[in-house]
Backbone bond lengths (Angstrom), bond angles and torsions (degrees), N, CA, C in turn:
res aa  C-N    CA-C-N  psi(-1)  N-CA   C-N-CA  omega(-1)  CA-C   N-CA-C  phi
1 M - - - 1.454 - - 1.529 110.24 -
2 N 1.338 115.92 -38.79 1.465 118.86 177.81 1.520 111.39 -66.88
3 D 1.333 117.10 -36.06 1.465 119.96 177.52 1.522 111.21 -64.20
4 L 1.333 117.39 -41.04 1.463 120.13 178.14 1.524 110.86 -65.34
5 E 1.322 116.99 -35.72 1.464 119.96 178.77 1.522 111.04 -65.19
6 V 1.341 116.29 -36.62 1.464 119.86 178.13 1.527 111.17 -68.02
7 L 1.340 116.61 -38.27 1.457 120.33 -177.59 1.524 112.76 -73.09
8 L 1.318 117.47 -24.51 1.466 121.27 -175.49 1.521 109.10 -114.89
9 P 1.334 118.22 93.28 1.472 120.23 -176.01 1.518 113.90 -68.83
10 H 1.322 118.70 -11.53 1.457 120.84 -177.25 1.533 112.81 -94.35
11 V 1.347 118.06 2.26 1.463 119.48 -176.02 1.519 110.74 -75.32
12 K 1.329 114.12 156.18 1.462 122.54 172.86 1.517 107.14 -127.49
13 K 1.326 115.35 109.36 1.461 120.67 -174.21 1.518 110.09 -84.67
14 D 1.333 114.85 140.44 1.460 121.07 177.72 1.520 108.84 -123.10
15 S 1.337 115.56 163.98 1.459 121.05 -179.79 1.518 110.00 -69.04
16 K 1.328 114.78 162.25 1.458 120.05 -175.09 1.523 111.07 -72.97
17 L 1.327 115.96 157.33 1.462 121.87 174.40 1.522 109.57 -84.13
18 D 1.317 116.01 152.16 1.461 120.60 -179.37 1.523 111.85 -75.69
19 S 1.322 117.67 -28.16 1.463 120.01 -175.72 1.510 109.19 -149.02
20 K 1.351 115.08 147.79 1.459 119.51 177.78 1.523 111.75 -70.99
21 S 1.333 117.89 -11.93 1.457 120.61 177.51 1.523 112.33 -77.80
22 Q 1.335 117.43 -3.26 1.461 121.54 -178.72 1.518 112.39 -103.76
23 L 1.329 117.12 28.94 1.458 119.97 -178.74 1.525 112.14 -64.91
24 H 1.321 117.44 -21.95 1.463 119.78 179.53 1.528 111.87 -67.14
25 L 1.342 116.74 -13.88 1.461 120.10 178.47 1.525 112.50 -81.27
26 L 1.330 117.63 -17.62 1.457 120.11 -175.45 1.530 113.10 -63.39
27 P 1.343 120.50 -42.86 1.476 118.09 175.67 1.524 112.75 -59.66
28 E 1.330 117.30 -34.65 1.462 119.49 177.72 1.520 111.29 -67.87
29 L 1.348 117.12 -40.18 1.461 119.94 177.27 1.523 110.92 -64.16
30 A 1.344 116.42 -39.95 1.459 119.50 178.18 1.523 111.41 -64.02
31 D 1.326 116.92 -37.58 1.462 120.67 178.58 1.526 111.13 -67.48
32 L 1.331 116.65 -36.29 1.471 119.57 177.98 1.522 111.86 -65.21
33 H 1.319 116.11 -31.93 1.470 120.55 179.93 1.529 112.61 -94.20
34 N 1.332 117.38 8.22 1.468 122.54 -179.33 1.536 111.49 58.03
35 C 1.329 115.74 43.33 1.463 121.49 -179.65 1.528 109.54 -109.80
36 N 1.322 114.83 139.81 1.464 120.79 178.19 1.521 112.91 -98.67
37 N 1.331 117.69 -7.43 1.459 122.34 -178.18 1.521 108.89 -137.25
38 T 1.330 115.43 150.87 1.459 120.86 -177.46 1.517 109.35 -134.90
39 L 1.331 115.36 134.21 1.465 122.87 174.16 1.526 106.72 -121.87
40 Y 1.331 115.69 114.38 1.463 121.31 -173.99 1.524 109.20 -120.74
41 L 1.331 116.74 127.43 1.461 122.89 178.82 1.522 108.81 -106.18
42 E 1.311 115.19 128.89 1.471 122.01 -175.82 1.529 109.30 -121.59
43 A 1.320 116.34 113.04 1.467 121.95 179.71 1.520 109.23 -98.35
44 R 1.335 115.53 137.23 1.463 121.63 178.99 1.517 109.75 -123.85
45 R 1.319 114.81 -176.73 1.455 119.14 179.50 1.521 111.17 -64.49
46 H 1.330 115.65 162.60 1.464 123.12 -179.94 1.530 111.06 61.22
47 E 1.344 117.56 26.48 1.462 122.94 175.40 1.529 112.64 62.71
48 D 1.317 117.81 28.58 1.464 121.64 174.44 1.526 108.55 -80.69
49 L 1.332 116.59 132.73 1.458 121.54 -177.82 1.520 109.59 -126.11
50 Y 1.335 116.09 132.11 1.456 122.22 179.36 1.528 109.08 -123.90
51 M 1.317 115.53 148.11 1.459 121.99 179.91 1.520 109.54 -122.82
52 W 1.329 115.36 134.86 1.455 122.10 173.25 1.530 107.93 -111.40
53 A 1.312 116.89 129.56 1.462 122.93 173.96 1.515 107.52 -121.31
54 A 1.331 116.29 122.46 1.465 119.22 -171.51 1.519 110.93 -141.33
55 K 1.340 114.24 147.98 1.451 122.03 167.14 1.519 107.26 -92.82
56 T 1.305 117.01 119.87 1.457 120.70 -176.99 1.527 109.33 -107.64
57 P 1.354 116.52 147.38 1.469 125.87 7.73 1.530 115.15 -96.47
58 N 1.332 118.82 -3.25 1.472 120.18 -169.08 1.526 114.38 -104.71
59 G 1.342 118.35 -3.46 1.451 120.29 179.45 1.522 112.01 89.99
60 P 1.318 116.16 -176.57 1.479 128.35 6.76 1.523 112.39 -78.94
61 S 1.341 115.63 176.69 1.456 121.71 178.40 1.526 109.17 -137.43
62 I 1.323 115.24 147.53 1.468 122.36 -175.44 1.521 108.15 -123.66
63 K 1.328 116.11 130.99 1.459 121.91 174.69 1.514 108.49 -105.70
64 L 1.355 115.90 128.16 1.454 121.23 -176.22 1.521 110.21 -132.36
65 H 1.314 115.45 150.18 1.467 122.00 175.63 1.525 108.14 -97.18
66 V 1.340 116.73 128.12 1.469 122.40 -176.27 1.525 108.72 -97.90
67 Q 1.338 116.39 128.46 1.460 122.17 -179.39 1.523 110.05 -135.72
68 N 1.338 114.96 166.49 1.480 122.43 173.31 1.529 111.79 50.28
69 I 1.328 116.09 53.20 1.457 121.09 -177.90 1.525 110.02 -83.14
70 H 1.342 115.74 130.76 1.465 122.17 174.74 1.532 107.11 -133.73
71 T 1.322 117.11 117.03 1.461 121.78 -176.44 1.524 110.46 -81.55
72 M 1.330 115.74 171.05 1.465 120.92 178.14 1.528 111.28 -63.40
73 D 1.318 116.60 -41.61 1.464 119.73 -179.67 1.516 111.71 -66.67
74 E 1.309 116.59 -32.04 1.463 120.38 -178.61 1.518 112.05 -74.99
75 L 1.335 117.65 -37.49 1.457 120.61 -174.76 1.520 112.78 -76.38
76 K 1.348 118.36 -35.68 1.463 122.53 -179.97 1.536 111.48 56.27
77 M 1.332 116.46 47.33 1.457 120.23 -178.97 1.526 110.47 -86.93
78 T 1.335 115.02 160.26 1.464 120.25 -175.00 1.517 112.75 -80.40
79 G 1.334 117.34 -16.89 1.458 119.88 -178.81 1.518 112.25 -67.11
80 N 1.332 114.86 153.50 1.464 120.08 -179.43 1.523 107.74 -155.33
81 C 1.319 116.07 153.06 1.457 120.36 176.62 1.523 108.64 -143.19
82 L 1.307 115.74 158.93 1.451 121.78 -178.36 1.525 110.16 -69.57
83 K 1.323 116.53 132.90 1.460 120.01 179.09 1.521 109.58 -67.50
84 G 1.324 115.16 128.36 1.457 120.31 -178.76 1.512 113.88 90.72
85 S 1.323 118.35 1.10 1.469 120.56 -179.99 1.533 110.47 -76.71
86 R 1.309 114.95 161.25 1.459 120.20 177.84 1.526 110.10 -84.48
87 G 1.306 115.30 152.17 1.451 120.07 177.96 1.511 111.33 -123.95
88 I 1.321 116.11 147.98 1.457 121.78 174.81 1.523 107.83 -83.39
89 V 1.326 117.74 125.13 1.461 122.62 178.44 1.521 107.98 -91.47
90 S 1.320 116.15 115.66 1.460 121.94 -174.40 1.522 110.32 -114.38
91 F 1.337 116.29 135.95 1.465 123.01 177.93 1.525 108.18 -126.04
92 D 1.330 116.37 139.48 1.452 118.69 176.32 1.538 109.93 -80.01
93 K 1.315 115.98 170.44 1.460 120.76 -173.83 1.523 112.63 -68.47
94 G 1.347 118.14 -13.58 1.455 120.35 179.31 1.520 113.41 -63.43
95 F 1.336 117.36 -24.03 1.462 120.00 179.20 1.523 112.11 -69.46
96 D 1.324 117.59 -25.38 1.463 120.92 -178.14 1.520 112.93 -88.11
97 E 1.322 117.67 0.11 1.460 120.84 -176.48 1.518 113.70 -95.04
98 S 1.327 118.15 -0.85 1.466 121.01 -179.61 1.522 109.07 -147.10
99 E 1.335 114.65 158.18 1.466 119.63 179.60 1.525 111.14 -66.14
100 W 1.357 116.63 -45.54 1.464 118.41 -179.22 1.524 111.22 -66.35
101 G 1.345 117.26 -30.45 1.461 119.96 178.10 1.516 111.62 -68.39
102 R 1.323 117.67 -41.76 1.466 120.37 178.97 1.522 111.03 -66.35
103 L 1.328 116.68 -39.46 1.464 120.01 178.92 1.528 110.63 -67.36
104 T 1.333 116.94 -42.21 1.463 120.51 177.95 1.523 110.93 -63.41
105 K 1.315 116.95 -40.45 1.466 120.76 178.30 1.522 111.10 -60.85
106 E 1.317 117.07 -41.17 1.464 120.70 179.83 1.523 111.16 -65.14
107 V 1.342 117.27 -44.60 1.465 120.60 -179.17 1.526 110.63 -66.54
108 F 1.335 117.60 -44.17 1.461 120.69 -179.47 1.529 111.52 -66.38
109 T 1.323 117.22 -32.64 1.462 119.57 177.73 1.513 110.97 -62.22
110 H 1.317 117.39 -40.89 1.458 120.89 179.74 1.528 111.94 -72.48
111 I 1.343 117.26 -32.49 1.465 119.96 -176.36 1.532 111.30 -80.72
112 F 1.323 117.39 -47.41 1.459 120.81 -174.17 1.523 113.42 -91.56
113 G 1.309 118.02 -12.62 1.461 120.08 175.16 1.520 110.91 -79.88
114 V 1.329 116.72 128.38 1.467 121.17 -178.29 1.523 108.83 -80.86
115 P 1.331 118.74 120.27 1.474 120.51 -179.23 1.527 111.15 -69.69
116 L 1.319 115.97 156.98 1.464 121.26 -178.97 1.527 111.82 -66.23
117 S 1.321 116.64 -24.84 1.465 120.12 -176.44 1.523 113.29 -87.96
118 A 1.342 118.49 3.80 1.468 120.52 -179.24 1.528 109.78 -67.33
119 R 1.325 116.98 124.73 1.461 120.73 -174.18 1.527 112.24 -74.91
120 R 1.339 117.03 -34.34 1.467 119.39 -176.46 1.523 112.75 -86.19
121 A 1.317 117.59 -4.29 1.458 120.73 -179.15 1.520 110.52 -80.35
122 K 1.324 115.84 142.22 1.459 121.92 178.43 1.533 109.13 -100.45
123 P 1.321 116.57 150.00 1.489 119.74 -175.02 1.522 112.41 -79.02
124 F 1.308 117.45 52.39 1.463 121.71 177.94 1.523 108.78 -131.16
125 I 1.307 115.68 144.15 1.476 122.18 174.53 1.523 106.67 -119.85
126 D 1.320 117.16 105.11 1.459 120.10 -175.28 1.525 113.20 -132.03
127 H 1.339 118.77 9.86 1.461 119.84 177.07 1.526 109.81 -150.89
128 I 1.322 115.36 163.16 1.461 123.28 -177.46 1.519 108.81 -125.60
129 L 1.323 116.59 127.60 1.462 122.33 173.02 1.520 107.39 -95.17
130 S 1.320 116.51 111.33 1.452 121.78 -172.46 1.519 110.77 -104.47
131 F 1.338 116.17 130.38 1.463 123.35 174.51 1.523 107.97 -120.25
132 S 1.331 115.75 125.05 1.465 120.95 -179.05 1.523 109.32 -131.35
133 I 1.326 115.91 147.22 1.467 121.79 178.25 1.522 108.61 -104.98
134 L 1.319 115.91 124.68 1.458 122.51 176.15 1.521 107.81 -146.23
135 D 1.326 117.23 127.41 1.471 122.82 -178.46 1.527 111.09 58.03
136 N 1.346 116.21 38.48 1.473 122.46 -179.88 1.523 112.19 59.78
137 K 1.323 117.15 25.94 1.454 123.11 174.47 1.527 108.89 -122.84
138 I 1.322 116.30 153.26 1.460 122.41 -179.13 1.528 108.02 -102.38
139 W 1.327 116.20 119.14 1.460 122.46 -178.58 1.524 108.54 -102.18
140 F 1.337 115.81 127.30 1.468 121.16 -178.33 1.527 109.93 -108.32
141 R 1.330 115.98 132.35 1.457 122.73 174.74 1.530 108.54 -138.39
142 N 1.328 115.74 152.65 1.458 122.52 179.04 1.522 108.26 -126.21
143 F 1.345 117.23 123.01 1.457 122.28 -175.69 1.520 110.86 -121.54
144 Q 1.323 115.73 141.20 1.454 121.53 171.50 1.520 109.77 -85.19
145 I 1.326 117.04 140.11 1.468 122.44 176.06 1.527 107.96 -91.64
146 V 1.310 116.88 115.59 1.464 123.01 179.78 1.521 108.24 -107.19
147 E 1.334 116.41 122.54 1.467 120.87 -176.70 1.517 112.79 -85.73
148 K 1.350 118.51 -18.58 1.455 121.39 -178.00 1.512 110.34 -126.12
149 D 1.311 115.16 156.00 1.456 121.30 176.72 1.523 108.45 -73.25
150 P 1.359 119.43 122.27 1.471 119.83 -179.54 1.522 113.34 -58.73
151 L 1.336 116.87 -27.84 1.464 119.91 -179.56 1.530 112.11 -80.97
152 Q 1.352 116.74 -19.83 1.463 121.35 178.87 1.525 109.29 -132.61
153 P 1.342 117.15 75.31 1.473 119.30 -175.91 1.521 113.72 -63.98
154 N 1.335 117.69 -24.66 1.465 120.58 -179.65 1.527 112.23 -97.97
155 G 1.319 116.87 6.06 1.447 120.51 -178.09 1.516 112.08 -83.66
156 P 1.329 117.47 -172.33 1.471 121.47 179.85 1.523 111.10 -68.19
157 P 1.328 118.13 155.99 1.477 120.78 178.51 1.520 111.41 -60.49
158 Q 1.299 114.54 136.05 1.467 120.79 179.88 1.522 108.02 -147.24
159 T 1.327 116.23 103.70 1.458 121.31 -175.25 1.530 110.83 -74.94
160 S 1.318 115.64 132.56 1.466 121.41 177.32 1.525 108.59 -145.13
161 L 1.322 116.27 169.52 1.458 122.48 -178.56 1.524 109.51 -120.90
162 I 1.329 116.25 136.13 1.463 123.31 176.40 1.520 107.66 -126.46
163 E 1.324 116.35 126.64 1.466 119.26 -176.81 1.519 111.07 -69.65
164 I 1.316 115.41 139.80 1.464 122.33 179.40 1.526 110.62 -106.48
165 G 1.298 116.81 -47.26 1.452 121.98 -170.32 1.511 109.34 106.19
166 P 1.300 119.55 166.57 1.464 127.58 2.41 1.531 112.11 -80.88
167 R 1.329 115.20 176.38 1.456 122.37 175.09 1.522 108.94 -122.90
168 F 1.315 115.83 144.26 1.460 120.11 169.72 1.520 108.97 -164.95
169 V 1.322 114.97 163.18 1.468 122.61 -179.13 1.526 107.77 -122.72
170 L 1.316 116.35 133.91 1.464 122.59 -178.55 1.527 109.60 -113.88
171 T 1.314 115.81 129.77 1.465 121.25 174.21 1.519 108.72 -108.96
172 P 1.332 119.22 115.41 1.473 119.68 179.61 1.520 110.96 -66.15
173 I 1.323 115.58 136.56 1.463 121.19 179.23 1.530 109.95 -107.99
174 R 1.314 116.13 -60.17 1.466 121.20 179.97 1.531 109.69 -145.70
175 I 1.312 114.52 154.04 1.457 122.08 171.67 1.520 107.23 -121.80
176 F 1.324 116.00 124.44 1.462 122.16 -176.69 1.530 109.68 -104.33
177 E 1.303 114.17 151.19 1.459 119.88 -178.06 1.516 111.90 -69.20
178 G 1.339 117.49 -38.58 1.448 121.56 -179.57 1.522 112.21 -99.58
179 A 1.335 115.60 -172.45 1.457 121.65 178.20 1.526 108.74 -86.51
180 F 1.341 116.53 104.96 1.464 124.24 178.79 1.524 112.59 66.72
181 N 1.326 117.51 16.20 1.467 121.32 175.84 1.524 108.22 -165.56
182 G 1.316 115.21 -172.75 1.456 120.29 177.40 1.514 112.77 98.96
183 A 1.326 115.00 -176.46 1.457 121.49 -177.72 1.525 110.40 -69.41
184 T 1.333 115.50 150.68 1.461 121.27 179.38 1.520 109.57 -80.74
185 V 1.325 115.91 118.93 1.461 121.66 178.50 1.524 110.81 -86.35
186 Y 1.330 116.51 -36.89 1.470 121.39 -178.98 1.516 108.62 -145.53
187 S 1.317 116.62 139.60 1.460 123.14 176.08 1.523 108.06 -132.11
188 N 1.314 116.27 128.85 1.466 121.23 -177.86 1.528 109.24 -79.81
189 P 1.333 118.57 110.90 1.475 119.82 -177.94 1.520 112.61 -71.92
190 E 1.338 118.62 -17.29 1.459 121.49 -177.02 1.527 113.15 -91.33
191 F 1.327 117.08 -6.61 1.458 119.22 -176.78 1.522 110.98 -76.34
192 I 1.307 116.17 130.08 1.460 123.49 175.92 1.528 107.52 -117.67
193 T 1.295 116.88 126.52 1.455 120.82 -176.26 1.527 110.69 -64.99
194 P 1.332 118.15 148.48 1.468 120.20 176.77 1.521 112.72 -58.43
195 T 1.329 117.14 -32.64 1.464 119.98 178.22 1.522 111.17 -63.52
196 A 1.343 116.59 -40.90 1.467 120.29 177.69 1.527 111.10 -65.55
197 V 1.327 116.91 -36.77 1.469 120.24 178.34 1.518 110.44 -65.22
198 R 1.340 116.32 -44.65 1.469 119.44 178.69 1.527 111.30 -64.32
199 S 1.340 117.57 -38.00 1.464 120.22 177.84 1.523 111.00 -64.41
200 A 1.342 116.48 -38.66 1.464 119.74 178.29 1.521 110.90 -64.46
201 H 1.342 116.83 -39.29 1.469 119.86 177.73 1.525 110.86 -64.79
202 R 1.336 115.84 -40.91 1.470 118.46 179.01 1.524 111.12 -65.70
203 R 1.344 116.84 -40.24 1.461 119.39 177.44 1.526 110.92 -64.64
204 E 1.333 116.62 -38.02 1.464 119.76 178.64 1.523 110.97 -63.88
205 K 1.336 116.41 -41.62 1.457 118.77 176.94 1.525 110.94 -65.27
206 G 1.359 116.28 -40.17 1.457 119.72 177.85 1.513 112.22 -63.32
207 D 1.344 117.18 -38.88 1.467 120.52 177.88 1.526 110.94 -65.74
208 K 1.319 117.58 -38.27 1.468 119.99 178.52 1.527 110.73 -64.92
209 Y 1.331 116.72 -40.80 1.464 120.52 178.63 1.531 110.53 -64.72
210 K 1.339 115.82 -41.81 1.466 119.97 179.71 1.524 111.10 -63.62
211 M 1.336 116.58 -43.74 1.465 119.92 178.57 1.526 111.25 -64.04
212 R 1.331 116.77 -38.00 1.457 119.41 178.97 1.524 111.57 -64.57
213 K 1.334 116.47 -40.75 1.463 120.21 178.70 1.531 111.09 -68.24
214 E 1.340 117.11 -37.84 1.468 119.70 177.65 1.523 110.98 -65.10
215 D 1.321 117.67 -41.27 1.464 120.91 177.31 1.528 110.80 -63.57
216 Q 1.335 115.87 -39.39 1.457 119.54 178.78 1.528 111.18 -64.14
217 A 1.337 117.13 -42.46 1.462 120.37 178.69 1.526 110.73 -66.08
218 E 1.336 117.49 -37.92 1.461 120.44 178.58 1.527 111.23 -65.62
219 R 1.324 117.43 -39.02 1.465 119.99 177.21 1.526 111.32 -64.33
220 N 1.314 116.43 -39.98 1.464 120.06 178.47 1.538 111.00 -63.46
221 E 1.338 115.95 -39.91 1.467 119.16 178.67 1.523 110.96 -65.34
222 R 1.326 117.77 -42.65 1.462 120.20 177.85 1.531 111.46 -64.12
223 R 1.325 116.25 -37.73 1.451 120.00 178.74 1.521 111.22 -64.63
224 E 1.345 115.71 -41.53 1.460 119.31 178.24 1.533 111.47 -67.70
225 A 1.350 115.91 -35.46 1.464 118.83 -179.33 1.531 112.01 -68.95
226 R 1.328 117.07 -32.86 1.466 120.34 -179.72 1.534 113.25 -83.75
227 R 1.310 117.40 -9.36 1.466 120.06 -177.41 1.543 109.98 -70.03
228 R 1.317 116.81 130.66 1.463 122.57 -179.92 1.529 110.31 -81.04
229 E 1.344 113.55 156.01 1.459 117.85 176.11 1.529 109.42 -70.20
230 E 1.306 114.77 147.62 1.466 120.02 -175.77 1.536 110.70 -69.56
231 D 1.333 115.56 132.67 1.457 122.09 -179.71 1.525 110.05 -71.01
232 E 1.394 116.13 140.91 1.461 119.53 179.40 1.539 111.91 -69.33
233 L 1.311 117.62 -21.89 1.474 121.41 179.14 1.513 112.39 -95.68
234 A 1.336 116.19 22.35 1.449 119.21 177.79 1.515 110.85 -60.86
235 V 1.349 117.28 151.15 1.474 122.40 -174.34 1.514 111.35 -59.38
236 H 1.322 116.56 -44.19 1.465 117.64 -174.80 1.531 111.65 -72.07
237 K 1.382 116.91 -18.01 1.472 118.60 175.38 1.540 111.80 -85.43
238 V 1.335 115.79 -39.05 1.478 118.94 -178.57 1.532 111.11 -66.34
239 F 1.307 117.08 -41.33 1.460 120.69 -177.35 1.514 112.34 -103.46
240 A 1.341 116.24 25.76 1.469 119.06 179.59 1.525 110.60 -69.28
């Protein structure tokens, strides 16, 4: 969240909500701060993280599951950009191939694009915010625009990209007609909740334990079936 705040000089951060049942208050908070867009991060148990991106106050709003998060401090990449600079928001052609992709592209353009009236923004464009669709997931990357070759600083201009961070992957869950509520416009049929995944893992472990116990009982039965009857001339009987 701190990395996103650094990348977006026009954001206005507010304190956290006490409960996820109070999402209807977010459009009011955005109106108090004179904001037309809202980005809300919702953390749950087991380190599950969800992101809401909404046009306020009337919507639409998108709920996404955040995975594979790598912060700037964690990556330790060589790329760097000026704090408060503007970034180019780039989308691959996969966003134009579906209705939910076009709607997501429109909402993200308004949220991650720095408006001209932002007071803390500097008049420089030195990085690119890249959004790509792969396996029905949205992959986010941040790249610095380098105008010269680092190995030849006095040579001819040669534009290249160096990743800065952060990294994360977004899985769309639902798109609602309103801001944080309303009718469902799109529902991802391939999305499986993290809770369901954990339950499947627990059931798999339980099935392995059950199979192991059944095999153990079967071995005991075979061992008992192969056991011979005790001989009457056994040593412990003769010298009892």
